C-alpha positions in Angstrom: 131.6 45.0 79.3 130.8 48.6 78.4 133.7 51.0 77.8 133.9 54.5 79.2 134.4 57.2 76.5 136.8 59.9 77.0 135.6 63.4 77.2 135.4 64.9 73.7 135.6 61.6 72.0 132.4 62.1 70.2 133.4 65.4 68.8 136.7 63.7 67.5 134.8 61.0 65.9 132.2 63.4 64.3 135.2 65.5 63.0 136.8 62.5 61.4 133.3 61.5 59.9 133.1 65.1 58.4 136.7 65.1 57.0 136.0 61.7 55.4 132.7 63.0 53.8 134.4 66.2 52.5 137.4 64.2 50.9 134.9 62.0 49.2 133.2 65.0 47.5 136.5 66.2 46.0 136.8 65.8 42.2 140.4 66.7 41.6 141.7 66.6 38.0 144.2 64.0 37.4 147.6 65.4 36.4 148.3 65.5 32.6 151.7 64.5 31.4 152.8 67.9 30.0 156.3 69.1 29.3 157.9 72.5 29.1 156.2 75.8 30.2 152.7 74.3 30.0 153.5 71.9 32.9 154.0 74.8 35.2 150.4 76.2 34.5 148.3 74.8 37.4 144.9 76.0 38.3 145.6 76.9 41.9 142.3 78.7 42.5 140.4 75.7 41.0 142.1 73.1 43.2 141.8 75.6 46.3 138.0 75.9 45.8 137.8 72.3 46.0 139.9 71.5 49.0 139.1 74.7 51.0 136.2 72.7 53.1 138.9 70.1 54.1 141.4 72.8 55.2 138.6 74.3 57.1 137.9 71.1 59.0 141.5 70.6 59.7 141.4 74.1 61.4 138.6 72.9 63.8 140.0 69.3 64.3 140.8 69.2 68.1 143.8 66.7 67.9 145.7 68.9 65.3 148.5 71.0 67.0 148.0 74.7 67.2 151.1 75.6 65.1 149.7 73.4 62.2 146.2 75.0 62.6 147.9 78.5 62.5 149.8 77.6 59.3 146.8 76.2 57.6 144.8 79.5 58.6 147.5 81.5 57.0 147.6 79.5 53.7 143.8 79.8 53.7 144.0 83.6 54.3 146.4 84.0 51.4 144.6 81.8 48.9 141.4 83.6 49.9 143.2 86.9 48.8 144.5 85.4 45.6 141.4 83.5 44.7 138.2 85.5 45.6 135.1 83.4 45.5 
């Protein structure tokens, strides 16, 4: 018995596939066990450059609420200012 697909279901499925592919490409460094002031030194720009494609996908994903999309866009805007490509 064939099932009817809801309108936009293919777009959602394709977005999920794109998010999965982008997450598989990430090569985030494992956190080192540091103590003291060195523990606070985090390469924000390096991490952001790797997760930016995933954040961009989140802003285009149809099932994510608008408030969350707006928050992610604001975060991306701030990080783009701090970390120019």
